[in-house]
N, C-alpha and C positions, 0 to 999 in steps of 0.2 A: 406193715411195711418194714422191710429189712433196715436195721439202724444204719448200716454202712451205706445203703442206697440213699437213705434220707440225708445222711451227713454229706455224701457226695453231691447230692442235689443242692443242698443248702450252701455248700462251699462254692459251687459253681455260680449260684445266684449272687452271692456276695462278691465274687470276683468280677462278674458282669457289671454289677452296680458300681464297683470301684473303677472299672474301665470307663463306664459312662460318666462318672464324676470327673475322672481325669480328662476326658475329651471336653467336657463342659468347662473345666478350668482352663484348658488350652484355648478354647474360644474366648473366654474372658481375658486371658493374657494377650491374645491377638488384638482384641478390642482396646485393651489398655495401651498396648504399644501404638496402635493407630491414634488413640487420643493424645498421646504424647507428641506424635508427629503433627497432628492437627494444631496443637497449641504452638509448636515450634514454628510452623509455617503460616500461622494465622495472619500476621501482618502482610505477607505476600498475597494471601487469599483476598484480604480486604482491598489491597491495592489493585488486584485484577478485577474485583467487583466494581470499583470506581471506574476503571478503564472500560468495562463492559457498558456501563451507563453512559459515559461520555462518548464512546465510539458509536453506540446505537443512535442516540439522539443527534449527535453532531453530524454523522453521515446521512441520517434521514433528512436533515436540513440541507446538506450539500446536494443530495439527490433531487430534492424539491426545487432548489434554486437553479441548478444546471440543467434539469430536465424540462422545466416549465418557464423559467425566467431568464434564460441565458441565450445569447445569439449562437447561431450555428457556426461551429469552427472545430478544428481538431482538438484544441484544448478542452472544449466542452465534453467531447466523447471520452477522452482519456481520463478526465476527472471523474466522469460517471463510472468508467471501468474500475478505477481505484475505489470509488465510494461503494459500489456494489460488492466488491471483494471485501472491503473493510466491514460492511454491515453483515455480510455472511459470516465472517469470523466472530463478530460480536454475538451472533446467535448460535454458533456451533462450537468453535475451538475454545473461545475464552470461557464460556460457562462450563464446557467440558473439562477445562483445566482446573477450574475451581472444584468440580466434583472429584477429580483425581487427587487434589491436595487434601480434601476432606476425608477421603476413603483410600488413602495410599496403600495400607496393608490389608484392607478388607473390601476391596473393590467389588461392588455387588452386581454391576451390569456390563457384561462383556460387549454387547452391541454398542452401548454408549461409548465405550473405549475405542472401538473400531471407527465409529463415525467421527469422533473427536480427532483421532489420529489422521483419518482421511482428509478432513477439511483443513487440518493443520498444514499438510503438505500442499494441498490444493491452493489455499490462499497465499502461502509463501511463494509458490511457483507463479501464480497469476500476477501477483504484485511485482515480482522480479521481471517477468516478461513485459508487463505493461510499462514499467519504468524504463526498460531498455528501449522499447519502441518510442517512448517519449523522448529519450535521449537522441535517438536517430532523427526524429522530427525536429528537435531543437537544433541539432547539428546542421541539417539541411537548410533551415531558415537563416541561421547565423553565418555558417561557413560556406554554404553553397546556395546563395540567394537566387542565382540565375539558373540553377539546375531544376530537375524535376522536383515538385513539391507534393506531398501527400494531401489529398483532398478529404473533406468530411465523409464522403461515401466510402473512401478507402479506410478511414479511421474506424468506421463502424464495423466493417468486415474484419479488420485486424483485431478489434476487441473480441469479436466472436471466436476468431482463431485462437486467441490467447486463452480463452476459457476452455476450448477443446484440448489444447496441448496440456494445460494444467491438470485437466481431468485425467488424461491418459497417464501423466506422470504420477498422479496420486492413487490410481487404481490398485497397484500392488500393496499399498499400505493396508488396505482392508483385509488382506490375507496374512501379511507378515506381522501386523501389530494386533494386539488383543490382550487378554488376561492370561496369566499363568500362575501356578502355585509354586511356592518356594518355602523351604524350611529355614527357620531362623532361631538362633539361641537367644532367649529372653528370660532373664531371671533364673538362669540355670535350668531352663526347660526348653525343649525343642518344640516349637510351635509352627503351624502351617499358615502362611500368609498368602493372599491373592493380590497380585500387582498388575496394573495396567501398563504393560511395556510390550515385549514381544509375545506373540501368540504361542500357546503351549505346543502346537504342532511344529513350529519352526524354532523352538527354543534352542535345540542342540545343533542347529545348522548355521552356516555362514551366510545364508541368503539375505536375512535382514541387514547384515552389515554391508554386504555387497550392494544391495539396493540403496542403502543410505549413502554410501560413497558415490554411487552414480548420480543421485539427485544433488549431492553436494557439489560434484564437479560441474554439473549443468548450471546450477545457480551461481557457482563461483565464476564461471565463464561470463554469465550475464553481468555480474558485478564488475569484472575486469573491463568488459566492453563499455559499460556505463561510465566507468572512471576515465577511460581513454577518450570517449566522445566529449565528456564535459571538460577535459583538459584542453581539447581543441577549441571548444566553445568559449571557455574562459580566456584562452589566449587571444582569440579574435576580438572578444569584447574589450579586453584591455588595450589591444592595439588600436581599436576604433576610438576608445576614450582618449588615448594620447593624441591621436590624429585630430580629433575634434578640438582638443585643448590647444594644439599647435595652430590650427587654421583660425580659430577664434582669436588667438593672440595676434595673428598677422593681419586680420581683417580690419579694414578702415571703412568709414561711411561712404567714401567714394568708390570703393572697390567691392563692397559687400555684394552688390547685385551680380557682378561679373564672377565672383568666386562661387556663388551659389548656382549659377547656370553654366559654368564652364565644365568641360569633361573632367571627371575625377578618376583616379586609378581604380576605384571600386564602384561599379555601376550596378543598378538594380532595375528590375522591371517596374515601371510606374503603375501598371494596371494591377489592381488588387486581385490576387488569386482567390478562387472560391474556397480555398482551404481555410481561410480565416475571414471571409467576408461577413459583414454585420447584418445578418438576417434576424428579424424578430421572430421569436418562437410563439408569439401570441397571434395578433390579428394579421401580421404580415406573413404567416406561415403558408398561406394559400398561394402567394406569389413567389415563394422562395425558389421553386423549381424553374420558373421562367427566368428569374434573375441569374440562376446558375448557368442556364444555357446562354443568356446574353453575355455573361461574363466570360464564358469559354470562347465565344465568338470574338469578343473584344481582344482577348489575349492572343488568339490566333491571327487576327487582323493587324493588331498593333505591333506584333513582333517584327514586321517588315518595315515599319515606318520609323524614321530617325527620332521623331518626337515621342515615340513610345518609350524611350529610355532616357533617364536623367541621372544626374549625379546626386549622391547623398553623402553627408558628412558622417553618417553612422556606419555605413558598410554592412547594413543588416537588411534582410529581405523585408519589404513592406507588405508581404503577403498576410501578415497577421490581421486580426479582427480590427474593425474601425468602429469605435464607440462614438456615435455622432455628437452626443452631448459634450464629451471630452474634447472632440476635435473642434467644435465650434468655440469652446472656451479658449483653446490654444490659438485658434486663428484670430480671435478678437484681440489677443495680446501681441500679435505679430502682423500688424497692418502692412509693414514694408514688404513682406514676402509670404503670403498665406500658403503658397504652394510648398515652400520649404517647411513651414510649420506643420502642415499635414503629414509630410513625410517623416519629420522628426517625431511627431506624435505617434505614428504607427511604429516607428523603430523603437520608441521608448516602451511601447506595449510588448513588443517582442522581447526586449530585455527584462521586463517585469515578469512575464510568464516564464522566461528561462530561469530567472532567479527563484521563482516559486518551485519549479520542478527540480532545480539544482539542490535546494535545501531538503526537499523530500527525498531525493536520491541519496544525498550524503548521509542522512539519518538512517535510511534503509540499509545502505552498505555497511555502516558501522554495526548496527544492531543485528543484521543478518550474519555477518562474520562471527559475531559472538554466539548467535543462535546455532549456527552450523557446527561450531567448535564444541559447544556443550551437548548438541544432539548426538554426537558420536559417543558420548559417555553412556547413553542409554543402549546404543547398539552393542557396546562392548561390556555391558553389565557392570560398569564402574559404580553406578549408584548403589549397588547392593552392599558395597563396603563403606559407604558414607554414614556418618552419624546423622541424627535428625537435624541438628543445628547446621551441619554442613549442607544437608539437602535444602534447608530453608534459604541459605545463601545461593545455592545453585539455582533454585527455582526463581529467585528474584532476578538474577542476571539472565537466566534462560528465557524468561518471559518479558524482558525489556523490549523484545521484538514487538510486543503488543502496542508499544507506543506509536508505531507506524499507523495503526488504525485510529489513533486519537488526534494526532497533530494536524492531519490534513485540513479539517475545518478551521483550525486556529490559524494556519498559514494563509489560507484563502481570505479569512476575515481581516488579516493584517495587511496583505499585499495586493489583493484583488479589489479594485474600486467598485466593480459591478456587483460583486458579492456583498460588499459593505453597503452599497446603495439599497439592495434588496432588504438587508437587515434593518436599515433605517426606515424603510417603508413599512416593514412589519411593526417596528416599535411605534411609528406614528399611527398606524391603523389601530393597534391595541390601545394607545393613549386616547385616540378619538372615541373608541367604543367605551372606554372607562368614563370619559367625560360625559358622553351621552347618557350613560346610566345614572 
């Protein structure tokens, strides 16, 4: 063999080996950079992991209680709508976010990135739309008690429509979001990293940003409408509270009966609307349809009779659900006027459910505003310029939105007596089984 040919071949082989070693070193540097990122964001990853556990089992419990142990009413279906959304997030978006944080610079699965991003927008949109409809329902019951009221069959259809709209809003995410490669300087070496953000095909276009702005505008409009509705609801509740305080101060033993039966500026329909009637979901489920028809006929027949309307000191629709046990307890403490005590009992349940949804809505508005603000950072590629420690802070506040999937069972447990009663029954059942063993 010609010595020059041999030398040329040997030199070429050495050069190829050096290139191979260089590529291998670049991969090691990318992994090292990812490990640094993983350590920096580890507290946030652990926090999200705890939220996943709490959201899954908490909402699983909510679904069981409200699906099998709760009376038929609008509140029941809206809570189930939120719970199914939350448990979907705990199985898709939240674990997907943990994967993203663990493999930020070496993301290995493009399809997981797309699925996580899709369900991210889907669950946010579904929750925003559901809370908006809940706000409308609360507004009608508190501020328009004599007007048209949403019934349970309407609530079921509305929940289905919410999921369809949320799905349509989230479909473009599957195309615009995904993985793309990027070059980064690390230890004076240019390395290639793979990131779960915008898809490689759309990286150089403005379509992801335009889509993000569109979704942000839609959700922002929902937030504004929620805020306005609850301003009216809170205003009415405060006015009613002051009115009840004033009338109770003016009431005397001799005039109590006349005050309670005399016409009041705020009148409500005394016939319970089927939207919140107390049907058992257990043994009484078979007769619920018949009760709904009877109730509809009663509403239509009583509307023309003077005795079908009466005054209430609350000024709130009595269309809300009637917990018979709670009603009997209150009637027993108001022997002088059981009719008023029943109305007051139903009005207090309207206020309690309104308070539950008001708290959930306020938390959602605050965390969603923060989420939408930080989401724009990804669309504008601002994250590329952040240090690992800055990204860790960013992820913490960005994913505070996940708290919405966790707090619902806690709020129900604190403020909903029916939910608490089912929990007590669970504890008693487990205690009895332990004793028998």
